[in-house]
C-alpha positions as CSV (number, residue, x, y, z in Angstrom):
1,M,106.7,54.5,346.5
2,K,108.1,54.1,342.9
3,T,109.5,56.9,341.1
4,N,110.2,57.0,337.3
5,L,113.2,58.6,336.4
6,P,114.1,59.5,333.0
7,P,117.2,57.4,331.9
8,P,120.4,59.3,331.8
9,K,121.4,61.2,328.6
10,N,124.9,59.6,328.4
11,E,124.0,55.9,328.7
12,Q,124.3,54.1,325.4
13,G,124.1,50.6,323.8
14,F,124.0,48.5,320.6
15,S,120.7,48.9,318.8
16,L,119.2,45.5,317.2
17,V,120.0,46.8,313.8
18,E,123.7,47.4,314.8
19,L,123.8,43.8,316.3
20,L,122.4,42.5,313.0
21,I,124.9,44.2,310.8
22,V,127.9,43.1,313.0
23,S,126.5,39.5,313.1
24,V,126.3,39.5,308.9
25,V,129.7,41.0,308.6
26,M,131.1,38.2,310.9
27,L,129.3,35.6,308.9
28,I,131.0,36.9,305.8
29,V,134.4,36.8,307.3
30,L,133.7,33.2,308.6
31,G,132.7,32.2,305.2
32,I,135.9,33.6,303.5
33,M,138.1,32.0,306.1
34,A,136.5,28.5,305.6
35,T,136.8,28.9,301.8
36,I,140.3,29.7,302.1
37,I,141.0,26.8,304.4
38,S,139.2,24.4,302.2
39,G,141.1,25.4,299.3
40,V,144.5,25.1,301.3
41,Q,143.4,21.4,302.4
42,S,142.4,20.5,298.9
43,N,145.9,21.6,297.6
44,Y,147.5,19.7,300.2
45,R,145.7,16.4,299.3
46,N,146.4,16.9,295.8
47,Y,150.1,17.5,296.6
48,R,150.4,14.5,298.8
49,Q,148.6,12.3,296.1
50,R,151.1,13.5,293.4
51,A,154.1,13.0,295.8
52,E,153.0,9.6,296.6
53,K,152.7,8.8,292.8
54,H,156.2,9.9,292.2
55,T,157.5,8.2,295.1
56,D,156.1,4.8,293.9
57,A,157.2,5.4,290.3
58,L,160.7,6.4,291.3
59,A,161.0,3.2,293.7
60,S,159.7,1.1,290.8
61,L,162.5,2.6,288.4
62,K,165.3,2.2,291.0
63,L,164.1,-1.5,291.4
64,I,164.2,-1.9,287.9
65,T,167.8,-0.6,287.2
66,K,169.0,-2.5,290.2
67,I,167.9,-5.7,288.6
68,I,169.5,-4.6,285.0
69,R,172.7,-3.9,286.9
70,N,172.8,-7.4,288.2
71,A,171.9,-8.9,284.9
72,G,174.4,-11.1,283.3
73,D,177.2,-13.5,285.0
74,N,175.9,-16.4,282.9
75,S,177.8,-17.1,279.7
76,T,175.4,-19.6,278.2
77,Q,172.5,-17.1,277.6
78,S,171.9,-13.4,276.9
79,A,170.9,-11.4,280.2
80,L,168.3,-9.2,278.6
81,S,165.5,-10.3,276.2
82,A,163.4,-7.5,274.9
83,T,159.8,-7.8,273.4
84,G,159.5,-4.3,271.6
85,N,160.7,-1.3,273.6
86,N,158.2,-1.4,276.5
87,R,158.7,-5.0,277.9
88,L,162.1,-6.4,279.1
89,Q,162.9,-9.8,280.5
90,I,166.2,-9.9,282.7
91,K,168.1,-13.0,283.6
92,T,170.7,-12.3,286.5
93,S,173.1,-15.1,287.9
94,L,172.7,-18.8,286.9
95,A,174.2,-21.2,289.3
96,S,177.2,-22.6,287.6
97,S,176.9,-26.2,288.6
98,N,173.3,-26.8,287.5
99,Q,172.5,-23.9,285.2
100,E,169.3,-23.1,287.6
101,L,168.5,-19.6,288.5
102,A,170.4,-18.5,291.6
103,D,168.0,-15.8,293.3
104,E,164.7,-14.8,293.4
105,F,165.2,-12.2,290.9
106,G,167.0,-14.6,288.4
107,N,164.3,-14.2,285.6
108,V,162.4,-10.9,285.7
109,E,160.1,-9.4,283.3
110,F,158.8,-5.8,283.4
111,Y,155.9,-4.2,281.6
112,S,153.0,-1.8,281.8
113,S,149.4,-2.3,280.9
114,N,146.2,-0.2,281.8
115,N,148.3,2.5,283.7
116,V,150.0,-0.4,286.0
117,L,153.6,-1.2,286.1
118,Y,153.8,-5.1,286.4
119,M,156.8,-7.4,287.3
120,V,156.7,-11.0,286.9
121,T,159.5,-13.1,288.6
122,N,160.6,-16.5,287.5
123,G,157.3,-17.0,285.5
124,S,155.0,-16.5,288.4
125,T,151.9,-14.3,288.4
126,P,152.3,-10.6,287.5
127,V,152.9,-8.3,290.8
128,E,151.7,-4.8,290.6
129,L,154.7,-2.4,291.3
130,S,153.1,0.9,290.7
131,Q,149.8,2.4,289.4
132,N,149.3,5.6,287.5
133,I,152.2,4.5,285.0
134,Q,151.4,5.2,281.5
135,A,154.1,3.8,279.9
136,I,157.5,2.3,280.4
137,K,160.3,2.4,277.5
138,F,163.6,0.7,277.4
139,D,166.5,2.0,275.1
140,Y,169.5,-0.1,274.6
141,F,173.1,0.9,274.1
142,D,176.2,-0.8,273.2
143,A,179.6,-0.2,275.1
144,N,180.4,2.7,272.7
145,G,177.1,4.3,273.8
146,A,175.6,3.6,270.1
147,A,171.9,2.5,270.0
148,T,171.6,-1.3,269.2
149,S,168.9,-3.8,268.9
150,D,171.3,-6.7,269.2
151,M,170.6,-7.8,272.9
152,A,174.0,-9.6,273.0
153,N,175.7,-6.5,272.8
154,V,173.6,-4.4,275.1
155,A,176.0,-2.6,277.8
156,R,173.5,0.0,279.0
157,V,169.9,0.4,279.1
158,R,167.9,3.7,279.8
159,V,164.7,3.1,281.4
160,T,162.1,5.7,281.0
161,V,158.8,5.7,283.2
162,T,156.1,8.1,282.2
163,M,153.4,8.7,284.9
164,A,149.7,9.2,284.0
165,N,148.9,13.1,283.9
166,E,152.5,14.2,284.1
167,S,154.6,16.1,281.5
168,Q,157.9,15.2,282.8
169,P,159.1,11.3,282.6
170,L,161.5,9.9,285.1
171,T,164.7,8.5,283.3
172,E,167.5,6.4,284.5
173,M,170.6,4.7,283.0
174,A,171.8,1.3,284.0
175,T,174.8,-0.6,283.1
176,V,174.8,-4.4,282.6
177,R,177.1,-6.1,284.8
178,K,178.2,-8.6,282.4
179,M,179.3,-5.9,280.0
180,I,181.6,-4.2,282.7
181,Q,185.0,-4.5,281.3
182,P,187.9,-4.3,283.9
183,K,190.6,-2.0,283.2
């Protein structure tokens, strides 16, 4: 025999409407969290790409100034040859016996074209050093620090690399080895 007892008065549960409201609120919270996480990932990607661009440009600048510092040690030729202020040819050491270039960076040229910085060694095919380089500029100074266009008197070279979509260029000064005077 079955008896139908009335439900106790203190038994409570969630109604369907309450469950739907909680589900909608949870979906909204999850959507906001997904938007925040997506924004953080996007910012990280942009920061990483910018850092890689800066690292490439800085490494190229360091290479250029290192080669400029080694320019000279040959009394028969000028160590630096400029074609305007955005292209530079650098001659490092000549072997004294046969007047041939002594190393792989014996005759190096740097220039930028189409947002790419190129290096040409010993007349070979241009090698891409860095992308996103809007311009490269060389300024020449004599031993007294005055600007000069006479390449035979250049003692220091200021190299300025301007990256695409960046407001602050990278600049470094290099002293030509041939022009260092012992005291």
